[in-house]
MDTraj code that builds the backbone (N, CA, C; nanometers):
import mdtraj as md
import numpy as np

residues = "UNK UNK UNK UNK UNK UNK UNK UNK UNK UNK UNK UNK UNK UNK UNK UNK UNK UNK UNK UNK UNK UNK UNK UNK UNK UNK UNK UNK UNK UNK UNK UNK UNK UNK UNK UNK UNK UNK UNK UNK UNK UNK UNK UNK UNK UNK UNK UNK UNK UNK UNK UNK UNK UNK UNK UNK UNK UNK UNK UNK UNK UNK UNK UNK UNK UNK UNK UNK UNK UNK UNK UNK UNK UNK UNK UNK UNK UNK UNK UNK UNK UNK UNK UNK UNK UNK UNK UNK UNK UNK UNK UNK UNK UNK UNK UNK UNK UNK UNK UNK UNK UNK UNK UNK UNK UNK UNK UNK UNK UNK UNK UNK UNK UNK UNK UNK UNK UNK UNK UNK UNK UNK UNK UNK UNK UNK UNK".split()
xyz = np.array([
    [-8.9187, -4.9136, -0.1891],
    [-8.8986, -4.7946, -0.1780],
    [-8.9073, -4.7059, -0.2848],
    [-9.0136, -4.6132, -0.3308],
    [-9.0619, -4.5660, -0.3872],
    [-8.9763, -4.4555, -0.4910],
    [-8.8903, -4.3999, -0.4565],
    [-8.7601, -4.2819, -0.4669],
    [-8.6398, -4.3505, -0.5223],
    [-8.6593, -4.4688, -0.5327],
    [-8.4904, -4.5644, -0.5542],
    [-8.4534, -4.4872, -0.6951],
    [-8.5212, -4.4587, -0.7863],
    [-8.4311, -4.3843, -0.9118],
    [-8.3657, -4.2419, -0.8574],
    [-8.4551, -4.1808, -0.8159],
    [-8.3929, -4.0378, -0.7506],
    [-8.2692, -4.0385, -0.6641],
    [-8.2673, -4.1504, -0.5441],
    [-8.1973, -4.2070, -0.4595],
    [-8.0363, -4.2057, -0.5390],
    [-8.0731, -4.3140, -0.6069],
    [-7.9829, -4.3563, -0.7174],
    [-7.9067, -4.2336, -0.8086],
    [-7.9889, -4.1498, -0.8579],
    [-7.9427, -4.0379, -0.9389],
    [-7.8805, -3.9615, -0.8639],
    [-7.9229, -3.9113, -0.7165],
    [-7.8682, -3.8457, -0.6362],
    [-7.6816, -3.8921, -0.5632],
    [-7.6900, -4.0135, -0.5419],
    [-7.5790, -4.0991, -0.5452],
    [-7.4821, -4.0675, -0.6517],
    [-7.5233, -4.1051, -0.7772],
    [-7.4151, -4.0811, -0.8738],
    [-7.3748, -3.9733, -0.8905],
    [-7.4898, -3.8648, -0.8625],
    [-7.4429, -3.6750, -0.9383],
    [-7.2970, -3.6530, -0.7596],
    [-7.3420, -3.7207, -0.6971],
    [-7.2441, -3.6723, -0.5251],
    [-7.0821, -3.7426, -0.6030],
    [-7.1416, -3.8741, -0.6353],
    [-6.9918, -3.9415, -0.6663],
    [-6.9100, -3.8944, -0.7542],
    [-6.9938, -3.8370, -0.8687],
    [-6.9194, -3.7487, -0.9666],
    [-6.8619, -3.6530, -0.9444],
    [-6.9204, -3.5509, -0.8569],
    [-6.8483, -3.4457, -0.7989],
    [-6.7586, -3.4802, -0.7101],
    [-6.7273, -3.5889, -0.6202],
    [-6.6493, -3.6112, -0.5511],
    [-6.5223, -3.6596, -0.6574],
    [-6.5627, -3.7274, -0.7173],
    [-6.4372, -3.7707, -0.8271],
    [-6.3740, -3.6814, -0.9090],
    [-6.4764, -3.5747, -0.9605],
    [-6.3890, -3.4747, -1.0321],
    [-6.3323, -3.3440, -0.9383],
    [-6.3826, -3.3616, -0.8091],
    [-6.2993, -3.2906, -0.6968],
    [-6.1550, -3.3618, -0.6614],
    [-6.1635, -3.4792, -0.6429],
    [-6.0344, -3.5185, -0.6558],
    [-5.9217, -3.5370, -0.7373],
    [-5.9793, -3.5159, -0.8790],
    [-5.9041, -3.4953, -0.9844],
    [-5.8755, -3.3694, -1.0012],
    [-5.9523, -3.2709, -0.9709],
    [-5.9273, -3.1358, -0.9934],
    [-5.8335, -3.0590, -0.8802],
    [-5.7939, -3.1624, -0.7783],
    [-5.7308, -3.1071, -0.6554],
    [-5.5905, -3.1857, -0.6620],
    [-5.5795, -3.3040, -0.7224],
    [-5.4520, -3.3505, -0.7422],
    [-5.3592, -3.3168, -0.8476],
    [-5.4285, -3.2354, -0.9765],
    [-5.3538, -3.2013, -1.0771],
    [-5.2536, -3.1133, -1.0577],
    [-5.3075, -3.0239, -0.9312],
    [-5.2215, -2.9111, -0.9251],
    [-5.1275, -2.9332, -0.8259],
    [-5.1767, -3.0498, -0.7259],
    [-5.0610, -3.0826, -0.6270],
    [-4.9534, -3.1377, -0.6988],
    [-4.9707, -3.2479, -0.7989],
    [-4.8719, -3.2953, -0.8762],
    [-4.7805, -3.1843, -0.9522],
    [-4.8384, -3.0911, -1.0061],
    [-4.7807, -2.9676, -1.0996],
    [-4.6792, -2.9300, -0.9501],
    [-4.7444, -2.8840, -0.8609],
    [-4.6798, -2.8250, -0.7389],
    [-4.5396, -2.8909, -0.7114],
    [-4.5675, -3.0606, -0.7186],
    [-4.4452, -3.1142, -0.6583],
    [-4.3429, -3.1451, -0.7905],
    [-4.3825, -3.0903, -0.8865],
    [-4.3320, -3.0982, -1.0480],
    [-4.3093, -3.2685, -1.0796],
    [-4.4239, -3.3038, -1.0489],
    [-4.4172, -3.4774, -1.1465],
    [-4.5482, -3.4632, -1.2279],
    [-4.4996, -3.4977, -1.3403],
    [-4.5927, -3.5544, -1.4599],
    [-4.6626, -3.6144, -1.4205],
    [-4.8262, -3.6182, -1.4729],
    [-4.8887, -3.6881, -1.4357],
    [-4.9128, -3.8290, -1.5361],
    [-4.8930, -3.9362, -1.4730],
    [-4.8606, -4.0658, -1.5693],
    [-4.9550, -4.0910, -1.6432],
    [-4.9683, -4.1784, -1.7327],
    [-5.0591, -4.2559, -1.8158],
    [-5.0883, -4.3723, -1.7475],
    [-5.1881, -4.4269, -1.7468],
    [-5.2175, -4.5789, -1.7070],
    [-5.2949, -4.6185, -1.8039],
    [-5.2486, -4.7456, -1.8250],
    [-5.3102, -4.8716, -1.9386],
    [-5.3328, -4.7966, -2.0598],
    [-5.1881, -4.6984, -2.0874],
    [-5.1943, -4.5934, -2.2145],
    [-5.3244, -4.5151, -2.2505],
    [-5.4405, -4.5275, -2.1633],
    [-5.5407, -4.4290, -2.2266],
    [-5.5982, -4.3021, -2.1218],
    [-5.5730, -4.3226, -1.9943],
    [-5.6120, -4.2417, -1.8981],
    [-5.4955, -4.2067, -1.8503],
    [-5.4731, -4.1054, -1.7614],
    [-5.3984, -4.0212, -1.6544],
    [-5.4338, -4.0786, -1.5151],
    [-5.3220, -4.0689, -1.4514],
    [-5.3599, -4.1131, -1.3117],
    [-5.4525, -4.0775, -1.2498],
    [-5.4632, -3.8994, -1.2808],
    [-5.5565, -3.8360, -1.1829],
    [-5.6837, -3.8599, -1.2401],
    [-5.7323, -3.9034, -1.3447],
    [-5.8644, -3.9520, -1.4287],
    [-5.9034, -4.0682, -1.3553],
    [-5.8054, -4.1455, -1.3464],
    [-5.7803, -4.2676, -1.2976],
    [-5.8532, -4.2594, -1.1357],
    [-5.7748, -4.1935, -1.0383],
    [-5.7810, -4.1244, -0.9393],
    [-5.9273, -4.1062, -0.9233],
    [-5.9997, -4.0174, -0.9716],
    [-6.1097, -3.9669, -0.9624],
    [-6.2229, -4.0734, -0.9886],
    [-6.1763, -4.1151, -1.0825],
    [-6.3045, -4.2766, -1.1166],
    [-6.3013, -4.3485, -1.0052],
    [-6.1836, -4.4077, -0.9679],
    [-6.1972, -4.5073, -0.8455],
    [-6.2787, -4.4260, -0.7160],
    [-6.2155, -4.3056, -0.6880],
    [-6.2806, -4.2716, -0.5783],
    [-6.4522, -4.2487, -0.6158],
    [-6.4780, -4.2307, -0.7286],
    [-6.6283, -4.1606, -0.7433],
    [-6.6809, -4.3427, -0.7422],
    [-6.6183, -4.4334, -0.7880],
    [-6.7024, -4.5666, -0.7892],
    [-6.7016, -4.6055, -0.6477],
    [-6.5811, -4.5849, -0.5849],
    [-6.6106, -4.6310, -0.4271],
    [-6.6953, -4.5346, -0.3209],
    [-6.7083, -4.4063, -0.3580],
    [-6.7971, -4.3477, -0.2714],
    [-6.9507, -4.3627, -0.3265],
    [-6.9707, -4.4019, -0.4621],
    [-7.1031, -4.4622, -0.4689],
    [-7.1748, -4.5870, -0.4227],
    [-7.0560, -4.6731, -0.4241],
    [-7.0873, -4.7925, -0.3325],
    [-7.0927, -4.7733, -0.1645],
    [-7.0249, -4.6806, -0.1538],
    [-7.0271, -4.6825, 0.0178],
    [-7.1533, -4.5796, 0.0048],
    [-7.1971, -4.5185, -0.0397],
    [-7.3437, -4.4078, -0.0232],
    [-7.4188, -4.5358, -0.0031],
    [-7.4516, -4.6255, -0.1234],
    [-7.5557, -4.7337, -0.1541],
    [-7.5552, -4.7996, -0.0340],
    [-7.4668, -4.8568, 0.0287],
    [-7.4299, -4.9369, 0.1528],
    [-7.5109, -4.9153, 0.2880],
    [-7.4712, -4.7574, 0.2890],
    [-7.4963, -4.6891, 0.3833],
    [-7.6576, -4.6566, 0.4156],
    [-7.7168, -4.7348, 0.4913],
    [-7.8813, -4.7160, 0.5037],
    [-7.9088, -4.5795, 0.5598],
    [-7.8264, -4.5095, 0.6367],
    [-7.8699, -4.3717, 0.7189],
    [-7.8604, -4.2696, 0.5834],
    [-7.7952, -4.2872, 0.4941],
    [-7.7651, -4.2080, 0.3846],
    [-7.8921, -4.2299, 0.2907],
    [-7.9357, -4.3597, 0.2639],
    [-8.0280, -4.3773, 0.1686],
    [-8.1580, -4.3410, 0.2498],
    [-8.1882, -4.3713, 0.3768],
    [-8.3144, -4.3401, 0.4477],
    [-8.3045, -4.1486, 0.4440],
    [-8.2279, -4.1035, 0.4987],
    [-8.2095, -3.9526, 0.4610],
    [-8.2318, -3.9142, 0.3156],
    [-8.1685, -3.9436, 0.2143],
    [-8.2094, -3.9025, 0.0845],
    [-8.3706, -3.9243, 0.0428],
    [-8.4089, -4.0186, 0.0978],
    [-8.5619, -4.0812, 0.0671],
    [-8.6417, -3.9492, 0.1556],
    [-8.6186, -3.9465, 0.2545],
    [-8.6799, -3.8203, 0.3412],
    [-8.6793, -3.6991, 0.2631],
    [-8.5390, -3.6635, 0.2231],
    [-8.5251, -3.5188, 0.1719],
    [-8.6579, -3.5310, 0.0298],
    [-8.6201, -3.6117, -0.0327],
    [-8.6907, -3.6217, -0.1636],
    [-8.8653, -3.6503, -0.1304],
    [-8.9040, -3.6713, -0.0220],
    [-9.0154, -3.6865, 0.0158],
    [-9.0790, -3.5515, 0.0331],
    [-9.0019, -3.5002, 0.0916],
    [-9.0078, -3.3545, 0.1490],
    [-9.0305, -3.2677, 0.0492],
    [-8.9435, -3.2418, -0.0367],
    [-8.9176, -3.1815, -0.1676],
    [-9.0256, -3.2052, -0.2563],
    [-9.1056, -3.3242, -0.2625],
    [-9.2519, -3.3374, -0.3108],
    [-9.3862, -3.2542, -0.2455],
    [-9.3445, -3.1940, -0.1394],
    [-9.4710, -3.1311, -0.0493],
    [-9.4341, -2.9787, -0.0684],
    [-9.3199, -2.9184, -0.1319],
    [-9.2875, -2.8108, -0.1432],
    [-9.4017, -2.7391, -0.2491],
    [-9.4615, -2.6446, -0.1952],
    [-9.5448, -2.5413, -0.3210],
    [-9.4096, -2.4572, -0.4079],
    [-9.3741, -2.5047, -0.5281],
    [-9.3300, -2.4185, -0.6033],
    [-9.3737, -2.3069, -0.6769],
    [-9.3181, -2.2058, -0.6782],
    [-9.3966, -2.1232, -0.7543],
    [-9.4247, -2.1322, -0.8891],
    [-9.5470, -2.0496, -0.9831],
    [-9.5553, -2.0625, -1.0839],
    [-9.4711, -1.9819, -1.1896],
    [-9.4489, -1.9907, -1.3122],
    [-9.3442, -1.9198, -1.4110],
    [-9.3668, -1.7642, -1.3926],
    [-9.4906, -1.6945, -1.3677],
    [-9.5304, -1.5855, -1.3624],
    [-9.4511, -1.4932, -1.2300],
    [-9.4884, -1.5721, -1.1678],
    [-9.4147, -1.5427, -1.0001],
    [-9.2671, -1.5449, -1.0034],
    [-9.2094, -1.6259, -1.0576],
    [-9.0429, -1.6731, -1.0798],
    [-9.0196, -1.5298, -1.1525],
    [-9.0500, -1.4928, -1.2619],
    [-9.0480, -1.3995, -1.3519],
    [-9.0229, -1.2722, -1.2922],
    [-9.1589, -1.2107, -1.1981],
    [-9.1488, -1.1357, -1.1449],
    [-9.0507, -1.1023, -1.0255],
    [-9.0085, -1.2224, -0.9498],
    [-8.9274, -1.2320, -0.8563],
    [-8.8066, -1.2274, -0.8911],
    [-8.7570, -1.2562, -1.0042],
    [-8.6323, -1.2370, -1.0872],
    [-8.6033, -1.1090, -1.1407],
    [-8.7179, -1.0471, -1.1802],
    [-8.7085, -0.8836, -1.2221],
    [-8.6668, -0.7963, -1.1221],
    [-8.7484, -0.8563, -1.0073],
    [-8.7213, -0.7432, -0.9078],
    [-8.5722, -0.7766, -0.7965],
    [-8.5275, -0.8804, -0.8328],
    [-8.3867, -0.8840, -0.7973],
    [-8.2862, -0.8154, -0.8972],
    [-8.2889, -0.8135, -1.0084],
    [-8.2213, -0.7598, -1.1456],
    [-8.1943, -0.6317, -1.1122],
    [-8.3497, -0.5613, -1.1099],
    [-8.3454, -0.4200, -1.1070],
    [-8.2680, -0.4027, -0.9732],
    [-8.3115, -0.4435, -0.8156],
    [-8.2416, -0.3890, -0.7253],
    [-8.0843, -0.4066, -0.7457],
    [-8.0492, -0.4828, -0.8234],
    [-7.8989, -0.5268, -0.7953],
    [-7.8445, -0.4220, -0.8963],
    [-7.9191, -0.3811, -1.0114],
    [-7.8523, -0.2814, -1.0765],
    [-7.8794, -0.1301, -1.0294],
    [-7.9618, -0.1081, -0.9315],
    [-7.9783, 0.0233, -0.8578],
    [-7.8670, 0.0415, -0.7671],
    [-7.8347, -0.0795, -0.7025],
    [-7.7447, -0.1050, -0.5706],
    [-7.6376, -0.0790, -0.6690],
    [-7.6006, -0.1358, -0.7601],
    [-7.4535, -0.1206, -0.8389],
    [-7.4225, 0.0298, -0.8696],
    [-7.5572, 0.0821, -0.9347],
    [-7.5457, 0.2195, -0.9616],
    [-7.4987, 0.3168, -0.8493],
    [-7.5710, 0.2872, -0.7340],
    [-7.5428, 0.3829, -0.6422],
    [-7.4164, 0.3370, -0.5476],
    [-7.3352, 0.2194, -0.5505],
    [-7.2071, 0.2393, -0.5161],
    [-7.1314, 0.2500, -0.6164],
    [-7.1520, 0.2571, -0.7368],
    [-7.0527, 0.3122, -0.8654],
    [-7.0294, 0.4759, -0.8438],
    [-7.1877, 0.5151, -0.8335],
    [-7.1700, 0.6594, -0.7762],
    [-7.0962, 0.7068, -0.6766],
    [-7.1002, 0.6506, -0.5534],
    [-7.0290, 0.6527, -0.4324],
    [-6.8775, 0.6243, -0.4517],
    [-6.8538, 0.5557, -0.5423],
    [-6.7236, 0.5429, -0.5381],
    [-6.6412, 0.6633, -0.6602],
    [-6.7303, 0.6784, -0.7578],
    [-6.6762, 0.8054, -0.8282],
    [-6.6926, 0.9190, -0.7318],
    [-6.7661, 0.9767, -0.6591],
    [-6.7663, 1.0719, -0.5712],
    [-6.6237, 1.0769, -0.5014],
    [-6.5955, 0.9606, -0.4476],
    [-6.4984, 0.9602, -0.3370],
    [-6.3855, 0.9395, -0.4098],
    [-6.3776, 0.8900, -0.5017],
    [-6.2527, 0.8880, -0.5874],
    [-6.2469, 1.0639, -0.6244],
    [-6.2820, 1.1482, -0.6704],
    [-6.2697, 1.2556, -0.7163],
    [-6.2499, 1.3507, -0.6245],
    [-6.3264, 1.3168, -0.4745],
    [-6.2691, 1.3662, -0.3344],
    [-6.1429, 1.3413, -0.3220],
    [-6.1196, 1.2467, -0.3347],
    [-5.9584, 1.1710, -0.2724],
    [-5.8456, 1.2740, -0.3525],
    [-5.8897, 1.2518, -0.5044],
    [-5.8002, 1.3262, -0.5923],
    [-5.7788, 1.4358, -0.5212],
    [-5.8680, 1.5270, -0.5358],
    [-5.8677, 1.6483, -0.5067],
    [-5.7754, 1.6721, -0.3711],
    [-5.7991, 1.6188, -0.2648],
    [-5.7470, 1.6317, -0.1201],
    [-5.6010, 1.5960, -0.1614],
    [-5.5636, 1.4879, -0.1927],
    [-5.4475, 1.4322, -0.2152],
    [-5.3232, 1.5041, -0.3226],
    [-5.4041, 1.4848, -0.4426],
    [-5.2883, 1.5768, -0.5258],
    [-5.2753, 1.7112, -0.5411],
    [-5.3155, 1.7784, -0.4755],
    [-5.3151, 1.9529, -0.4724],
    [-5.1788, 1.9873, -0.4188],
    [-5.1445, 2.0875, -0.4927],
    [-5.0202, 2.1696, -0.4288],
    [-5.0494, 2.2726, -0.3379],
    [-4.9735, 2.2426, -0.2286],
    [-4.9666, 2.3543, -0.1308],
    [-4.9274, 2.3230, -0.0076],
])
top = md.Topology()
chain = top.add_chain()
for i, resn in enumerate(residues, 1):
    res = top.add_residue(resn, chain, resSeq=i)
    for name in ("N", "CA", "C"):
        top.add_atom(name, md.element.get_by_symbol(name[0]), res)
traj = md.Trajectory(xyz[None], top)
């Protein structure tokens, strides 16, 4: 399989993200239960250890799952066929998005200011 190093890299990334998610979700859970995060082996917190274990297990399971390997290989093959834009086209497209965002933000800010002034005139008048 020609994409083996990319498949491994993808699985490592997915495993790291899953491990970090487990750690990040476990810390608030322990805090909500008012339980301290215990030290394991004197150098790791229990949540960090749990994240590492989940990451290692998910990496091992992903590597053994042939459908996941085949799917990732097909995705990499399809991504090789994509015609990516050059630098100039990317810069132009980015500039269009930024300018459009600024214009829309300005228009919404203007509408908000006008409605705030009208609301203040109507609601806070004596009479």
